[in-house]
mmCIF file of the N, C-alpha and C atoms, coordinates in Angstrom:
data_MODEL
# 
_entry.id   MODEL 
# 
loop_
_atom_site.group_PDB 
_atom_site.id 
_atom_site.type_symbol 
_atom_site.label_atom_id 
_atom_site.label_alt_id 
_atom_site.label_comp_id 
_atom_site.label_asym_id 
_atom_site.label_entity_id 
_atom_site.label_seq_id 
_atom_site.pdbx_PDB_ins_code 
_atom_site.Cartn_x 
_atom_site.Cartn_y 
_atom_site.Cartn_z 
_atom_site.occupancy 
_atom_site.B_iso_or_equiv 
_atom_site.pdbx_formal_charge 
_atom_site.auth_seq_id 
_atom_site.auth_comp_id 
_atom_site.auth_asym_id 
_atom_site.auth_atom_id 
_atom_site.pdbx_PDB_model_num 
ATOM 1   N N  . MET A 1 1  ? 107.871 116.496 117.852 1.00 0.00 ? 1  MET A N  1 
ATOM 2   C CA . MET A 1 1  ? 107.160 115.243 118.027 1.00 0.00 ? 1  MET A CA 1 
ATOM 3   C C  . MET A 1 1  ? 106.455 114.902 116.712 1.00 0.00 ? 1  MET A C  1 
ATOM 4   N N  . ALA A 1 2  ? 106.628 113.662 116.262 1.00 0.00 ? 2  ALA A N  1 
ATOM 5   C CA . ALA A 1 2  ? 105.994 113.207 115.021 1.00 0.00 ? 2  ALA A CA 1 
ATOM 6   C C  . ALA A 1 2  ? 104.542 112.829 115.282 1.00 0.00 ? 2  ALA A C  1 
ATOM 7   N N  . THR A 1 3  ? 103.658 113.277 114.408 1.00 0.00 ? 3  THR A N  1 
ATOM 8   C CA . THR A 1 3  ? 102.261 112.850 114.435 1.00 0.00 ? 3  THR A CA 1 
ATOM 9   C C  . THR A 1 3  ? 101.824 112.611 112.997 1.00 0.00 ? 3  THR A C  1 
ATOM 10  N N  . GLY A 1 4  ? 100.818 111.747 112.822 1.00 0.00 ? 4  GLY A N  1 
ATOM 11  C CA . GLY A 1 4  ? 100.326 111.433 111.480 1.00 0.00 ? 4  GLY A CA 1 
ATOM 12  C C  . GLY A 1 4  ? 101.267 110.474 110.757 1.00 0.00 ? 4  GLY A C  1 
ATOM 13  N N  . TRP A 1 5  ? 101.158 110.445 109.430 1.00 0.00 ? 5  TRP A N  1 
ATOM 14  C CA . TRP A 1 5  ? 101.987 109.560 108.607 1.00 0.00 ? 5  TRP A CA 1 
ATOM 15  C C  . TRP A 1 5  ? 103.383 110.139 108.423 1.00 0.00 ? 5  TRP A C  1 
ATOM 16  N N  . LYS A 1 6  ? 104.395 109.297 108.601 1.00 0.00 ? 6  LYS A N  1 
ATOM 17  C CA . LYS A 1 6  ? 105.787 109.692 108.387 1.00 0.00 ? 6  LYS A CA 1 
ATOM 18  C C  . LYS A 1 6  ? 106.499 108.586 107.618 1.00 0.00 ? 6  LYS A C  1 
ATOM 19  N N  . LYS A 1 7  ? 107.277 108.989 106.607 1.00 0.00 ? 7  LYS A N  1 
ATOM 20  C CA . LYS A 1 7  ? 108.075 108.029 105.838 1.00 0.00 ? 7  LYS A CA 1 
ATOM 21  C C  . LYS A 1 7  ? 109.483 108.014 106.415 1.00 0.00 ? 7  LYS A C  1 
ATOM 22  N N  . ILE A 1 8  ? 109.902 106.835 106.868 1.00 0.00 ? 8  ILE A N  1 
ATOM 23  C CA . ILE A 1 8  ? 111.218 106.668 107.477 1.00 0.00 ? 8  ILE A CA 1 
ATOM 24  C C  . ILE A 1 8  ? 111.901 105.486 106.785 1.00 0.00 ? 8  ILE A C  1 
ATOM 25  N N  . ALA A 1 9  ? 113.052 105.737 106.195 1.00 0.00 ? 9  ALA A N  1 
ATOM 26  C CA . ALA A 1 9  ? 113.823 104.690 105.505 1.00 0.00 ? 9  ALA A CA 1 
ATOM 27  C C  . ALA A 1 9  ? 112.953 103.915 104.512 1.00 0.00 ? 9  ALA A C  1 
ATOM 28  N N  . GLU A 1 10 ? 112.203 104.659 103.700 1.00 0.00 ? 10 GLU A N  1 
ATOM 29  C CA . GLU A 1 10 ? 111.360 104.103 102.631 1.00 0.00 ? 10 GLU A CA 1 
ATOM 30  C C  . GLU A 1 10 ? 110.151 103.310 103.120 1.00 0.00 ? 10 GLU A C  1 
ATOM 31  N N  . LYS A 1 11 ? 109.810 103.398 104.408 1.00 0.00 ? 11 LYS A N  1 
ATOM 32  C CA . LYS A 1 11 ? 108.622 102.733 104.949 1.00 0.00 ? 11 LYS A CA 1 
ATOM 33  C C  . LYS A 1 11 ? 107.747 103.778 105.623 1.00 0.00 ? 11 LYS A C  1 
ATOM 34  N N  . TRP A 1 12 ? 106.417 103.549 105.574 1.00 0.00 ? 12 TRP A N  1 
ATOM 35  C CA . TRP A 1 12 ? 105.466 104.475 106.176 1.00 0.00 ? 12 TRP A CA 1 
ATOM 36  C C  . TRP A 1 12 ? 105.056 104.002 107.564 1.00 0.00 ? 12 TRP A C  1 
ATOM 37  N N  . TYR A 1 13 ? 104.973 104.956 108.496 1.00 0.00 ? 13 TYR A N  1 
ATOM 38  C CA . TYR A 1 13 ? 104.574 104.709 109.878 1.00 0.00 ? 13 TYR A CA 1 
ATOM 39  C C  . TYR A 1 13 ? 103.499 105.731 110.247 1.00 0.00 ? 13 TYR A C  1 
ATOM 40  N N  . TYR A 1 14 ? 102.656 105.368 111.226 1.00 0.00 ? 14 TYR A N  1 
ATOM 41  C CA . TYR A 1 14 ? 101.631 106.304 111.683 1.00 0.00 ? 14 TYR A CA 1 
ATOM 42  C C  . TYR A 1 14 ? 101.827 106.563 113.174 1.00 0.00 ? 14 TYR A C  1 
ATOM 43  N N  . PHE A 1 15 ? 101.833 107.856 113.529 1.00 0.00 ? 15 PHE A N  1 
ATOM 44  C CA . PHE A 1 15 ? 102.006 108.287 114.913 1.00 0.00 ? 15 PHE A CA 1 
ATOM 45  C C  . PHE A 1 15 ? 100.744 109.006 115.378 1.00 0.00 ? 15 PHE A C  1 
ATOM 46  N N  . ASP A 1 16 ? 100.241 108.633 116.566 1.00 0.00 ? 16 ASP A N  1 
ATOM 47  C CA . ASP A 1 16 ? 99.019  109.261 117.073 1.00 0.00 ? 16 ASP A CA 1 
ATOM 48  C C  . ASP A 1 16 ? 99.305  110.679 117.577 1.00 0.00 ? 16 ASP A C  1 
ATOM 49  N N  . VAL A 1 17 ? 98.276  111.339 118.100 1.00 0.00 ? 17 VAL A N  1 
ATOM 50  C CA . VAL A 1 17 ? 98.404  112.739 118.521 1.00 0.00 ? 17 VAL A CA 1 
ATOM 51  C C  . VAL A 1 17 ? 99.401  112.930 119.664 1.00 0.00 ? 17 VAL A C  1 
ATOM 52  N N  . GLU A 1 18 ? 99.709  111.855 120.380 1.00 0.00 ? 18 GLU A N  1 
ATOM 53  C CA . GLU A 1 18 ? 100.699 111.929 121.458 1.00 0.00 ? 18 GLU A CA 1 
ATOM 54  C C  . GLU A 1 18 ? 102.096 111.539 120.978 1.00 0.00 ? 18 GLU A C  1 
ATOM 55  N N  . GLY A 1 19 ? 102.217 111.233 119.675 1.00 0.00 ? 19 GLY A N  1 
ATOM 56  C CA . GLY A 1 19 ? 103.513 110.873 119.108 1.00 0.00 ? 19 GLY A CA 1 
ATOM 57  C C  . GLY A 1 19 ? 103.877 109.405 119.215 1.00 0.00 ? 19 GLY A C  1 
ATOM 58  N N  . ALA A 1 20 ? 102.940 108.575 119.696 1.00 0.00 ? 20 ALA A N  1 
ATOM 59  C CA . ALA A 1 20 ? 103.210 107.138 119.828 1.00 0.00 ? 20 ALA A CA 1 
ATOM 60  C C  . ALA A 1 20 ? 103.000 106.440 118.487 1.00 0.00 ? 20 ALA A C  1 
ATOM 61  N N  . MET A 1 21 ? 103.938 105.576 118.109 1.00 0.00 ? 21 MET A N  1 
ATOM 62  C CA . MET A 1 21 ? 103.814 104.817 116.870 1.00 0.00 ? 21 MET A CA 1 
ATOM 63  C C  . MET A 1 21 ? 102.722 103.763 117.033 1.00 0.00 ? 21 MET A C  1 
ATOM 64  N N  . LYS A 1 22 ? 101.838 103.694 116.065 1.00 0.00 ? 22 LYS A N  1 
ATOM 65  C CA . LYS A 1 22 ? 100.728 102.751 116.115 1.00 0.00 ? 22 LYS A CA 1 
ATOM 66  C C  . LYS A 1 22 ? 101.108 101.448 115.418 1.00 0.00 ? 22 LYS A C  1 
ATOM 67  N N  . THR A 1 23 ? 100.455 100.360 115.821 1.00 0.00 ? 23 THR A N  1 
ATOM 68  C CA . THR A 1 23 ? 100.591 99.062  115.173 1.00 0.00 ? 23 THR A CA 1 
ATOM 69  C C  . THR A 1 23 ? 99.201  98.464  115.016 1.00 0.00 ? 23 THR A C  1 
ATOM 70  N N  . GLY A 1 24 ? 99.104  97.434  114.181 1.00 0.00 ? 24 GLY A N  1 
ATOM 71  C CA . GLY A 1 24 ? 97.816  96.780  113.964 1.00 0.00 ? 24 GLY A CA 1 
ATOM 72  C C  . GLY A 1 24 ? 96.940  97.594  113.025 1.00 0.00 ? 24 GLY A C  1 
ATOM 73  N N  . TRP A 1 25 ? 95.635  97.412  113.140 1.00 0.00 ? 25 TRP A N  1 
ATOM 74  C CA . TRP A 1 25 ? 94.688  98.099  112.258 1.00 0.00 ? 25 TRP A CA 1 
ATOM 75  C C  . TRP A 1 25 ? 94.508  99.550  112.674 1.00 0.00 ? 25 TRP A C  1 
ATOM 76  N N  . VAL A 1 26 ? 94.577  100.452 111.704 1.00 0.00 ? 26 VAL A N  1 
ATOM 77  C CA . VAL A 1 26 ? 94.383  101.886 111.931 1.00 0.00 ? 26 VAL A CA 1 
ATOM 78  C C  . VAL A 1 26 ? 93.413  102.401 110.879 1.00 0.00 ? 26 VAL A C  1 
ATOM 79  N N  . LYS A 1 27 ? 92.393  103.135 111.336 1.00 0.00 ? 27 LYS A N  1 
ATOM 80  C CA . LYS A 1 27 ? 91.462  103.777 110.406 1.00 0.00 ? 27 LYS A CA 1 
ATOM 81  C C  . LYS A 1 27 ? 91.847  105.244 110.302 1.00 0.00 ? 27 LYS A C  1 
ATOM 82  N N  . TYR A 1 28 ? 92.141  105.679 109.079 1.00 0.00 ? 28 TYR A N  1 
ATOM 83  C CA . TYR A 1 28 ? 92.561  107.053 108.828 1.00 0.00 ? 28 TYR A CA 1 
ATOM 84  C C  . TYR A 1 28 ? 91.713  107.613 107.693 1.00 0.00 ? 28 TYR A C  1 
ATOM 85  N N  . LYS A 1 29 ? 90.960  108.667 107.977 1.00 0.00 ? 29 LYS A N  1 
ATOM 86  C CA . LYS A 1 29 ? 90.072  109.295 106.987 1.00 0.00 ? 29 LYS A CA 1 
ATOM 87  C C  . LYS A 1 29 ? 89.179  108.264 106.298 1.00 0.00 ? 29 LYS A C  1 
ATOM 88  N N  . ASP A 1 30 ? 88.485  107.463 107.098 1.00 0.00 ? 30 ASP A N  1 
ATOM 89  C CA . ASP A 1 30 ? 87.536  106.443 106.631 1.00 0.00 ? 30 ASP A CA 1 
ATOM 90  C C  . ASP A 1 30 ? 88.163  105.315 105.819 1.00 0.00 ? 30 ASP A C  1 
ATOM 91  N N  . THR A 1 31 ? 89.473  105.152 105.892 1.00 0.00 ? 31 THR A N  1 
ATOM 92  C CA . THR A 1 31 ? 90.159  104.080 105.177 1.00 0.00 ? 31 THR A CA 1 
ATOM 93  C C  . THR A 1 31 ? 90.996  103.280 106.166 1.00 0.00 ? 31 THR A C  1 
ATOM 94  N N  . TRP A 1 32 ? 90.952  101.951 106.038 1.00 0.00 ? 32 TRP A N  1 
ATOM 95  C CA . TRP A 1 32 ? 91.706  101.079 106.929 1.00 0.00 ? 32 TRP A CA 1 
ATOM 96  C C  . TRP A 1 32 ? 93.084  100.756 106.374 1.00 0.00 ? 32 TRP A C  1 
ATOM 97  N N  . TYR A 1 33 ? 94.057  100.706 107.274 1.00 0.00 ? 33 TYR A N  1 
ATOM 98  C CA . TYR A 1 33 ? 95.436  100.332 106.974 1.00 0.00 ? 33 TYR A CA 1 
ATOM 99  C C  . TYR A 1 33 ? 95.865  99.318  108.032 1.00 0.00 ? 33 TYR A C  1 
ATOM 100 N N  . TYR A 1 34 ? 96.863  98.493  107.690 1.00 0.00 ? 34 TYR A N  1 
ATOM 101 C CA . TYR A 1 34 ? 97.422  97.578  108.683 1.00 0.00 ? 34 TYR A CA 1 
ATOM 102 C C  . TYR A 1 34 ? 98.894  97.907  108.864 1.00 0.00 ? 34 TYR A C  1 
ATOM 103 N N  . LEU A 1 35 ? 99.283  98.118  110.119 1.00 0.00 ? 35 LEU A N  1 
ATOM 104 C CA . LEU A 1 35 ? 100.660 98.444  110.466 1.00 0.00 ? 35 LEU A CA 1 
ATOM 105 C C  . LEU A 1 35 ? 101.269 97.242  111.183 1.00 0.00 ? 35 LEU A C  1 
ATOM 106 N N  . ASP A 1 36 ? 102.401 96.778  110.692 1.00 0.00 ? 36 ASP A N  1 
ATOM 107 C CA . ASP A 1 36 ? 103.060 95.589  111.218 1.00 0.00 ? 36 ASP A CA 1 
ATOM 108 C C  . ASP A 1 36 ? 103.100 95.606  112.747 1.00 0.00 ? 36 ASP A C  1 
ATOM 109 N N  . ALA A 1 37 ? 102.727 94.478  113.342 1.00 0.00 ? 37 ALA A N  1 
ATOM 110 C CA . ALA A 1 37 ? 102.632 94.394  114.799 1.00 0.00 ? 37 ALA A CA 1 
ATOM 111 C C  . ALA A 1 37 ? 103.976 94.558  115.505 1.00 0.00 ? 37 ALA A C  1 
ATOM 112 N N  . LYS A 1 38 ? 105.073 94.217  114.838 1.00 0.00 ? 38 LYS A N  1 
ATOM 113 C CA . LYS A 1 38 ? 106.394 94.325  115.473 1.00 0.00 ? 38 LYS A CA 1 
ATOM 114 C C  . LYS A 1 38 ? 107.090 95.635  115.135 1.00 0.00 ? 38 LYS A C  1 
ATOM 115 N N  . GLU A 1 39 ? 107.172 95.960  113.840 1.00 0.00 ? 39 GLU A N  1 
ATOM 116 C CA . GLU A 1 39 ? 107.900 97.155  113.390 1.00 0.00 ? 39 GLU A CA 1 
ATOM 117 C C  . GLU A 1 39 ? 107.042 98.409  113.339 1.00 0.00 ? 39 GLU A C  1 
ATOM 118 N N  . GLY A 1 40 ? 105.744 98.239  113.085 1.00 0.00 ? 40 GLY A N  1 
ATOM 119 C CA . GLY A 1 40 ? 104.864 99.387  112.927 1.00 0.00 ? 40 GLY A CA 1 
ATOM 120 C C  . GLY A 1 40 ? 104.787 99.922  111.513 1.00 0.00 ? 40 GLY A C  1 
ATOM 121 N N  . ALA A 1 41 ? 105.543 99.341  110.580 1.00 0.00 ? 41 ALA A N  1 
ATOM 122 C CA . ALA A 1 41 ? 105.535 99.814  109.194 1.00 0.00 ? 41 ALA A CA 1 
ATOM 123 C C  . ALA A 1 41 ? 104.235 99.415  108.502 1.00 0.00 ? 41 ALA A C  1 
ATOM 124 N N  . MET A 1 42 ? 103.736 100.286 107.619 1.00 0.00 ? 42 MET A N  1 
ATOM 125 C CA . MET A 1 42 ? 102.528 100.007 106.861 1.00 0.00 ? 42 MET A CA 1 
ATOM 126 C C  . MET A 1 42 ? 102.759 98.799  105.958 1.00 0.00 ? 42 MET A C  1 
ATOM 127 N N  . VAL A 1 43 ? 101.807 97.871  105.967 1.00 0.00 ? 43 VAL A N  1 
ATOM 128 C CA . VAL A 1 43 ? 101.870 96.684  105.122 1.00 0.00 ? 43 VAL A CA 1 
ATOM 129 C C  . VAL A 1 43 ? 101.124 96.994  103.833 1.00 0.00 ? 43 VAL A C  1 
ATOM 130 N N  . SER A 1 44 ? 101.704 96.613  102.695 1.00 0.00 ? 44 SER A N  1 
ATOM 131 C CA . SER A 1 44 ? 101.049 96.858  101.408 1.00 0.00 ? 44 SER A CA 1 
ATOM 132 C C  . SER A 1 44 ? 101.252 95.670  100.484 1.00 0.00 ? 44 SER A C  1 
ATOM 133 N N  . ASN A 1 45 ? 100.315 95.541  99.529  1.00 0.00 ? 45 ASN A N  1 
ATOM 134 C CA . ASN A 1 45 ? 100.388 94.487  98.519  1.00 0.00 ? 45 ASN A CA 1 
ATOM 135 C C  . ASN A 1 45 ? 100.588 93.119  99.177  1.00 0.00 ? 45 ASN A C  1 
ATOM 136 N N  . ALA A 1 46 ? 99.749  92.839  100.184 1.00 0.00 ? 46 ALA A N  1 
ATOM 137 C CA . ALA A 1 46 ? 99.912  91.607  100.956 1.00 0.00 ? 46 ALA A CA 1 
ATOM 138 C C  . ALA A 1 46 ? 98.574  91.144  101.514 1.00 0.00 ? 46 ALA A C  1 
ATOM 139 N N  . PHE A 1 47 ? 98.518  89.867  101.846 1.00 0.00 ? 47 PHE A N  1 
ATOM 140 C CA . PHE A 1 47 ? 97.360  89.295  102.525 1.00 0.00 ? 47 PHE A CA 1 
ATOM 141 C C  . PHE A 1 47 ? 97.672  89.211  104.010 1.00 0.00 ? 47 PHE A C  1 
ATOM 142 N N  . ILE A 1 48 ? 96.702  89.574  104.839 1.00 0.00 ? 48 ILE A N  1 
ATOM 143 C CA . ILE A 1 48 ? 96.829  89.495  106.291 1.00 0.00 ? 48 ILE A CA 1 
ATOM 144 C C  . ILE A 1 48 ? 95.725  88.570  106.783 1.00 0.00 ? 48 ILE A C  1 
ATOM 145 N N  . GLN A 1 49 ? 96.092  87.561  107.555 1.00 0.00 ? 49 GLN A N  1 
ATOM 146 C CA . GLN A 1 49 ? 95.091  86.630  108.062 1.00 0.00 ? 49 GLN A CA 1 
ATOM 147 C C  . GLN A 1 49 ? 94.267  87.288  109.165 1.00 0.00 ? 49 GLN A C  1 
ATOM 148 N N  . SER A 1 50 ? 92.968  86.975  109.184 1.00 0.00 ? 50 SER A N  1 
ATOM 149 C CA . SER A 1 50 ? 92.089  87.526  110.216 1.00 0.00 ? 50 SER A CA 1 
ATOM 150 C C  . SER A 1 50 ? 92.503  86.989  111.584 1.00 0.00 ? 50 SER A C  1 
ATOM 151 N N  . ALA A 1 51 ? 92.159  87.721  112.622 1.00 0.00 ? 51 ALA A N  1 
ATOM 152 C CA . ALA A 1 51 ? 92.551  87.354  113.986 1.00 0.00 ? 51 ALA A CA 1 
ATOM 153 C C  . ALA A 1 51 ? 92.033  85.972  114.378 1.00 0.00 ? 51 ALA A C  1 
ATOM 154 N N  . ASP A 1 52 ? 90.846  85.604  113.876 1.00 0.00 ? 52 ASP A N  1 
ATOM 155 C CA . ASP A 1 52 ? 90.289  84.293  114.222 1.00 0.00 ? 52 ASP A CA 1 
ATOM 156 C C  . ASP A 1 52 ? 90.764  83.183  113.285 1.00 0.00 ? 52 ASP A C  1 
ATOM 157 N N  . GLY A 1 53 ? 91.578  83.538  112.282 1.00 0.00 ? 53 GLY A N  1 
ATOM 158 C CA . GLY A 1 53 ? 92.152  82.550  111.385 1.00 0.00 ? 53 GLY A CA 1 
ATOM 159 C C  . GLY A 1 53 ? 91.223  81.992  110.331 1.00 0.00 ? 53 GLY A C  1 
ATOM 160 N N  . THR A 1 54 ? 90.032  82.569  110.194 1.00 0.00 ? 54 THR A N  1 
ATOM 161 C CA . THR A 1 54 ? 89.057  82.016  109.245 1.00 0.00 ? 54 THR A CA 1 
ATOM 162 C C  . THR A 1 54 ? 89.065  82.686  107.881 1.00 0.00 ? 54 THR A C  1 
ATOM 163 N N  . GLY A 1 55 ? 89.805  83.756  107.725 1.00 0.00 ? 55 GLY A N  1 
ATOM 164 C CA . GLY A 1 55 ? 89.802  84.456  106.441 1.00 0.00 ? 55 GLY A CA 1 
ATOM 165 C C  . GLY A 1 55 ? 91.034  85.330  106.288 1.00 0.00 ? 55 GLY A C  1 
ATOM 166 N N  . TRP A 1 56 ? 91.034  86.069  105.189 1.00 0.00 ? 56 TRP A N  1 
ATOM 167 C CA . TRP A 1 56 ? 92.176  86.911  104.848 1.00 0.00 ? 56 TRP A CA 1 
ATOM 168 C C  . TRP A 1 56 ? 91.713  88.288  104.415 1.00 0.00 ? 56 TRP A C  1 
ATOM 169 N N  . TYR A 1 57 ? 92.535  89.286  104.659 1.00 0.00 ? 57 TYR A N  1 
ATOM 170 C CA . TYR A 1 57 ? 92.324  90.645  104.169 1.00 0.00 ? 57 TYR A CA 1 
ATOM 171 C C  . TYR A 1 57 ? 93.420  90.933  103.152 1.00 0.00 ? 57 TYR A C  1 
ATOM 172 N N  . TYR A 1 58 ? 93.076  91.709  102.121 1.00 0.00 ? 58 TYR A N  1 
ATOM 173 C CA . TYR A 1 58 ? 94.088  92.089  101.144 1.00 0.00 ? 58 TYR A CA 1 
ATOM 174 C C  . TYR A 1 58 ? 94.357  93.581  101.257 1.00 0.00 ? 58 TYR A C  1 
ATOM 175 N N  . LEU A 1 59 ? 95.631  93.935  101.352 1.00 0.00 ? 59 LEU A N  1 
ATOM 176 C CA . LEU A 1 59 ? 96.054  95.332  101.392 1.00 0.00 ? 59 LEU A CA 1 
ATOM 177 C C  . LEU A 1 59 ? 96.651  95.676  100.038 1.00 0.00 ? 59 LEU A C  1 
ATOM 178 N N  . LYS A 1 60 ? 96.094  96.687  99.401  1.00 0.00 ? 60 LYS A N  1 
ATOM 179 C CA . LYS A 1 60 ? 96.508  97.086  98.058  1.00 0.00 ? 60 LYS A CA 1 
ATOM 180 C C  . LYS A 1 60 ? 97.924  97.676  98.076  1.00 0.00 ? 60 LYS A C  1 
ATOM 181 N N  . PRO A 1 61 ? 98.518  97.891  96.888  1.00 0.00 ? 61 PRO A N  1 
ATOM 182 C CA . PRO A 1 61 ? 99.879  98.441  96.830  1.00 0.00 ? 61 PRO A CA 1 
ATOM 183 C C  . PRO A 1 61 ? 100.057 99.767  97.576  1.00 0.00 ? 61 PRO A C  1 
ATOM 184 N N  . ASP A 1 62 ? 98.977  100.554 97.710  1.00 0.00 ? 62 ASP A N  1 
ATOM 185 C CA . ASP A 1 62 ? 99.089  101.818 98.453  1.00 0.00 ? 62 ASP A CA 1 
ATOM 186 C C  . ASP A 1 62 ? 98.824  101.638 99.949  1.00 0.00 ? 62 ASP A C  1 
ATOM 187 N N  . GLY A 1 63 ? 98.631  100.386 100.387 1.00 0.00 ? 63 GLY A N  1 
ATOM 188 C CA . GLY A 1 63 ? 98.426  100.088 101.801 1.00 0.00 ? 63 GLY A CA 1 
ATOM 189 C C  . GLY A 1 63 ? 96.983  100.108 102.260 1.00 0.00 ? 63 GLY A C  1 
ATOM 190 N N  . THR A 1 64 ? 96.056  100.544 101.409 1.00 0.00 ? 64 THR A N  1 
ATOM 191 C CA . THR A 1 64 ? 94.652  100.597 101.807 1.00 0.00 ? 64 THR A CA 1 
ATOM 192 C C  . THR A 1 64 ? 94.020  99.215  101.736 1.00 0.00 ? 64 THR A C  1 
ATOM 193 N N  . LEU A 1 65 ? 93.057  98.975  102.617 1.00 0.00 ? 65 LEU A N  1 
ATOM 194 C CA . LEU A 1 65 ? 92.339  97.709  102.648 1.00 0.00 ? 65 LEU A CA 1 
ATOM 195 C C  . LEU A 1 65 ? 91.433  97.615  101.430 1.00 0.00 ? 65 LEU A C  1 
ATOM 196 N N  . ALA A 1 66 ? 91.526  96.514  100.695 1.00 0.00 ? 66 ALA A N  1 
ATOM 197 C CA . ALA A 1 66 ? 90.654  96.291  99.543  1.00 0.00 ? 66 ALA A CA 1 
ATOM 198 C C  . ALA A 1 66 ? 89.264  95.941  100.061 1.00 0.00 ? 66 ALA A C  1 
ATOM 199 N N  . ASP A 1 67 ? 88.271  96.753  99.700  1.00 0.00 ? 67 ASP A N  1 
ATOM 200 C CA . ASP A 1 67 ? 86.910  96.488  100.160 1.00 0.00 ? 67 ASP A CA 1 
ATOM 201 C C  . ASP A 1 67 ? 86.059  95.819  99.087  1.00 0.00 ? 67 ASP A C  1 
ATOM 202 N N  . LYS A 1 68 ? 86.621  95.608  97.911  1.00 0.00 ? 68 LYS A N  1 
ATOM 203 C CA . LYS A 1 68 ? 85.942  94.896  96.827  1.00 0.00 ? 68 LYS A CA 1 
ATOM 204 C C  . LYS A 1 68 ? 86.953  93.924  96.239  1.00 0.00 ? 68 LYS A C  1 
ATOM 205 N N  . PRO A 1 69 ? 86.495  92.729  95.866  1.00 0.00 ? 69 PRO A N  1 
ATOM 206 C CA . PRO A 1 69 ? 87.443  91.769  95.283  1.00 0.00 ? 69 PRO A CA 1 
ATOM 207 C C  . PRO A 1 69 ? 88.132  92.348  94.051  1.00 0.00 ? 69 PRO A C  1 
ATOM 208 N N  . GLU A 1 70 ? 89.449  92.333  94.065  1.00 0.00 ? 70 GLU A N  1 
ATOM 209 C CA . GLU A 1 70 ? 90.232  92.824  92.935  1.00 0.00 ? 70 GLU A CA 1 
ATOM 210 C C  . GLU A 1 70 ? 91.085  91.707  92.362  1.00 0.00 ? 70 GLU A C  1 
ATOM 211 N N  . PHE A 1 71 ? 90.790  90.485  92.782  1.00 0.00 ? 71 PHE A N  1 
ATOM 212 C CA . PHE A 1 71 ? 91.563  89.340  92.320  1.00 0.00 ? 71 PHE A CA 1 
ATOM 213 C C  . PHE A 1 71 ? 90.652  88.121  92.277  1.00 0.00 ? 71 PHE A C  1 
ATOM 214 N N  . THR A 1 72 ? 91.121  87.093  91.609  1.00 0.00 ? 72 THR A N  1 
ATOM 215 C CA . THR A 1 72 ? 90.387  85.841  91.498  1.00 0.00 ? 72 THR A CA 1 
ATOM 216 C C  . THR A 1 72 ? 91.318  84.709  91.903  1.00 0.00 ? 72 THR A C  1 
ATOM 217 N N  . VAL A 1 73 ? 90.786  83.741  92.634  1.00 0.00 ? 73 VAL A N  1 
ATOM 218 C CA . VAL A 1 73 ? 91.561  82.553  92.966  1.00 0.00 ? 73 VAL A CA 1 
ATOM 219 C C  . VAL A 1 73 ? 91.148  81.469  91.980  1.00 0.00 ? 73 VAL A C  1 
ATOM 220 N N  . GLU A 1 74 ? 92.086  81.030  91.171  1.00 0.00 ? 74 GLU A N  1 
ATOM 221 C CA . GLU A 1 74 ? 91.835  80.002  90.157  1.00 0.00 ? 74 GLU A CA 1 
ATOM 222 C C  . GLU A 1 74 ? 91.737  78.629  90.831  1.00 0.00 ? 74 GLU A C  1 
ATOM 223 N N  . PRO A 1 75 ? 91.119  77.640  90.139  1.00 0.00 ? 75 PRO A N  1 
ATOM 224 C CA . PRO A 1 75 ? 90.980  76.300  90.729  1.00 0.00 ? 75 PRO A CA 1 
ATOM 225 C C  . PRO A 1 75 ? 92.304  75.673  91.174  1.00 0.00 ? 75 PRO A C  1 
ATOM 226 N N  . ASP A 1 76 ? 93.400  76.033  90.503  1.00 0.00 ? 76 ASP A N  1 
ATOM 227 C CA . ASP A 1 76 ? 94.703  75.473  90.888  1.00 0.00 ? 76 ASP A CA 1 
ATOM 228 C C  . ASP A 1 76 ? 95.368  76.256  92.023  1.00 0.00 ? 76 ASP A C  1 
ATOM 229 N N  . GLY A 1 77 ? 94.666  77.289  92.544  1.00 0.00 ? 77 GLY A N  1 
ATOM 230 C CA . GLY A 1 77 ? 95.185  78.083  93.652  1.00 0.00 ? 77 GLY A CA 1 
ATOM 231 C C  . GLY A 1 77 ? 95.910  79.350  93.243  1.00 0.00 ? 77 GLY A C  1 
ATOM 232 N N  . LEU A 1 78 ? 96.117  79.529  91.932  1.00 0.00 ? 78 LEU A N  1 
ATOM 233 C CA . LEU A 1 78 ? 96.780  80.736  91.444  1.00 0.00 ? 78 LEU A CA 1 
ATOM 234 C C  . LEU A 1 78 ? 95.880  81.943  91.666  1.00 0.00 ? 78 LEU A C  1 
ATOM 235 N N  . ILE A 1 79 ? 96.438  83.015  92.207  1.00 0.00 ? 79 ILE A N  1 
ATOM 236 C CA . ILE A 1 79 ? 95.685  84.249  92.421  1.00 0.00 ? 79 ILE A CA 1 
ATOM 237 C C  . ILE A 1 79 ? 96.028  85.200  91.286  1.00 0.00 ? 79 ILE A C  1 
ATOM 238 N N  . THR A 1 80 ? 94.997  85.673  90.590  1.00 0.00 ? 80 THR A N  1 
ATOM 239 C CA . THR A 1 80 ? 95.204  86.597  89.479  1.00 0.00 ? 80 THR A CA 1 
ATOM 240 C C  . THR A 1 80 ? 94.494  87.909  89.765  1.00 0.00 ? 80 THR A C  1 
ATOM 241 N N  . VAL A 1 81 ? 95.091  88.991  89.324  1.00 0.00 ? 81 VAL A N  1 
ATOM 242 C CA . VAL A 1 81 ? 94.515  90.322  89.504  1.00 0.00 ? 81 VAL A CA 1 
ATOM 243 C C  . VAL A 1 81 ? 93.552  90.589  88.363  1.00 0.00 ? 81 VAL A C  1 
ATOM 244 N N  . LYS A 1 82 ? 92.374  91.151  88.694  1.00 0.00 ? 82 LYS A N  1 
ATOM 245 C CA . LYS A 1 82 ? 91.379  91.467  87.658  1.00 0.00 ? 82 LYS A CA 1 
ATOM 246 C C  . LYS A 1 82 ? 91.788  92.675  86.870  1.00 0.00 ? 82 LYS A C  1 
# 
C-alpha cells in the first residue's frame, strides 16, 4: 500500500496513511501543497484561484505554497519574478 509522496509517471501524488490518494490542499511538515482536484497530481509553478474567487495562490516550482511575494505584477499586467 502506498503512503506519503509517490512519483508516478513524472508526477507527484500524496497518499494518506490508509493509502487513499489526496486531492486539494494538503499540509505536509508545516508546508502547504495543492493537489489537482481531478488527477491528484501536485501542482507546481502555477497560480490557483482561491475558493471564493477573490484572490490567487502561487505554487513555486517545487510545489510549495509561496508565503512571501516572489513576483511583481507590472502596470501592463506582466508578471515578473524578483
